[in-house]
N, C-alpha and C positions, 0 to 999 in steps of 0.2 A: 729703805735705808741704803745709802750708797757708800761703798768703801773702795779703797784703792790698794789691792794686794801688790806689794812691791817685790822686786827681784832682790837677789843677794849675789855677792861675789865671794869666792874663797880666797883668802889671803894665805897662800901655802896649803899644801895637802900632803901629809906623810902617811903612807900605807905601812903600818907597823907590823902586822902579822895576820895570817889567815886563821880564822876561828874554826872550831869543830863543826859549827852549824853552817859553814859554807860562806859566811860573811867575812868581812875584814875589819879588824880594829884599825882606826885611823886617828889622826889628829889634824885639825884644821881650824881656821878662824872664819866664822861667818860674819860678813859685813853687809848691812842693808844698803841698797842704792835706790835712786829715785825712779827708775824705770818701773812702771806699774800697769797692771790691768785695771779695769773698772768693773766692779761687781755690785750689782744692785739686787736686793732681796726685799720683798714686800709680801704682806698677806694677800691671798688671792680671793677674788670673788667669782672666778670663772672656772676653777678646776677643783678636783677632789683630792689631788695629791700634790703635784708640782708641775709647773711649766718651765721650760728652759729654752732660752734663745741666746744666740751668740753672734757677734760680728767681729770684724778685724781679722786676725790670723785665723784661717780655717781650722776647725776642730773636727777630727775624724773619729770613727769608732762608735761604739754603743754609748749612749748618754749615761747609762747606769754605771759605766766604767770610769766616768769622769770623777776626779777626786772631790769636786764640789758636791756632786750628788752623793758620793760615798760619805761625805761629812754630814750631810742631811740625814741619810739613812742611819748613821751611827747614833745621832742624837734621838732619832725616832725610837730607838730601842729602849731609851730611858725616860723619854718625855712624850706626852701626847701633843704633837705639833700640828697646828692647822695647816691647810694647804697654802703653798707659797708660789709666787712668780719670781723666777730667777732670770736675770739678764747679765751677760758678760761681754765686755769689749776686750778681746784678747790682743795684747800688745807685747807681752814678753815672749820671745821666740821659744819654740820647743827644742829639746835636744841641745841646749846651749850651756848647761851647767849653771843656770841662773835661778833654779828653784821656782819657776813660775807656777807650775801645777801645785806644788807644795804650799806656796803662798796663798793660792786661791782656796785651798782646803782649809788652811788655818784661819783665814779671814772669814770664811763661811761659818766656821765654828763660833768665832767671836761675834759675828753679826747675829746669828741665831740666838746666842746667849743674851745679847743685849735686846734684840727685838722682842723676845718672848720672856724676858726677865727670868732666865733659868737659874741664875745665881750660882753658876759654876765658877770656882776660883781659878786663878791663873794656873796653879799646879794641876787642877783637874782638867783644864783645857789642854795643857801640855801633854798630859797622860793620854788623853783621847786623840790628840793630834799624832802622837807617836804610833798609834795603831794604824794610821793612814799612810805613814811613810817616815823614813829616818830624818828627812829634812824638814818635815812639817812643824815640829815643836818650836823651832827657832823663830818662826814668824808669829808666835803668840806674844812674847815680849817685844820681839822685833828690834833687837839692839845687838851691837857687836858682842860676840861670845866665842870663847875657846871651847871647841867641841872634841870629845874623845869617844871611846867606844865605837859604835858604828856610825858615829856622828850625832848621837842622841844624848850624850852626857855632857852637860853644860857647866862651864866655870866662867864666872864674870871676869871681864878683862877691861882694864882701863886703857882704852884706845880710841882716838878720835882723828879722823882725816878731814875734819870739817874745813871747808874752804879750798881744798885741793880739787883739781879738775880730773874727772874720770872720762876717758874715751873708751867706748866699748864697740868691738867689731865682731859680728857674728857672720862668718862665711856661710855660703849655701852648702854646708856639709853637716851630715848627721853622724854623730859618734855615739854608738850604743855603749852602755856601761860594761857589758862583757867584753866588747872590743877593746875598751880602754884598759881593762885589767889584763888583757892577753899577755903582754910582755913585762908586766910589773913584777919585780922581785921584792916582796915585803922586807923591810929592814928597820931597825931602830935608828932614828936620826942622831947625829952628833949633838944637836942642840934642839931643844923644844921650841916649837913655834910660839908658845906663850912668852918665852924669854926673848926670842928674836923680835917679836912685835914691840917690845919695850925699847929697842934700839932705834937710832935715827933711821928714817926711811931710806936714806941714801945707802945704807948697808944691806938692805933687804935683797938687792939684786944678787949678791954673792951668797947670802945665807938662807933665804926663804925660797923653798922649792915646791913645785907641784909634781909629785911622782908620776902622775898620769902623762906628763908631757913626753916622756921618753917613748912610750908605745904609740901615743896619738901622733906625734910629730913624725915618727918613722913611717906610719901608714899614710898620713896626710901632711906632707911637708909644707903645703901652702898655709897651714895653721901656724907652724913654726915661723914661716916667713912674715906673717902678720906681727908676731911678737918682736921679731928683729926690727921691723919697720917702726914700731912704736918706740923702741929705744932710739932709733935714728932720729925720730921726731923730737926727742928730748924727755921721754918719760923717765921719772926717777925710779919707777918700778913697773914691770909688766909681767903678766902671767896669763895662762889659761885658767878659766874658772871651773872648778869641779872637774868632771870628766870630759869637759868640752861640749861644743867646739868653739865657744866664744872666747875671745882674748881681750883683756883690758890693759890700758896703760894709765898710770896715775901721774899727773903733771902738777908742777907748782902753779902753772898758769895755763889758760886755754891755748892749745897749739895754734900757731899762725896759719898752718896749712894741714890738710888731710890728704894723703896720697890716694890714688885710685886702688881700692881694694876689690875691684871687680863687683860681682853680684853678691854684695854683703849687706847685712843690716848694720847700720852705724848710728850710734847715738852718743851723746855726751852731756855733761853737766857738772855742776859743783856738788861735791859730797857734803853730807850733813854730819 
């Protein structure tokens, strides 16, 4: 079975307050985009547990720490799963605020559910995905959603950017989440992102903020420079996604030129 775990962008991100458990309550809008990995899962005739191979962007660390394998192990606790062969073509950059690892995990849960007819409901899949990471559940339904809590409480939102052009730039910079939180002062925003998203996109530049940009741009001004360049190119809205380091611009039409962003990963396409 071949699936295509896709990335997401954050439309705004407000950090509301720090919780007693050390996490932060936030609000954001997750919006799926077309950039995707390729995940293939099949029954194995050659191993007793699982085999895993990957290509594309290099994946480091212990395989057991990969969220794809953690998803497999999670379902193994409830179901007797046969051995499987897993292959991944990694195309979503790491440390980019695009949710690539979370998408891989969620799509793994969905693939195993379908491949082995586990009959898990959407709600059950979301609950299991939540144990793997705060961003994972959004990729179960894989549609635009307003998220609160630690990013795991979802409210449906009527929002479509279909037909607009997205340009995504990921510089060769890694931003850790603790680093992004370093200079953030939690605060209750004047307007909810849910309400802002219902306004014309031309108003978002002044109203829709990503609170991480203050601390990230201060330490990595080149990321802020990319955002400014996207606006110079004619973007109607531009922002860093999540805690970075990727920056996207939303355009009414495909830009006629793309400036030199140095050693950056750049991709673009129409939004669905």
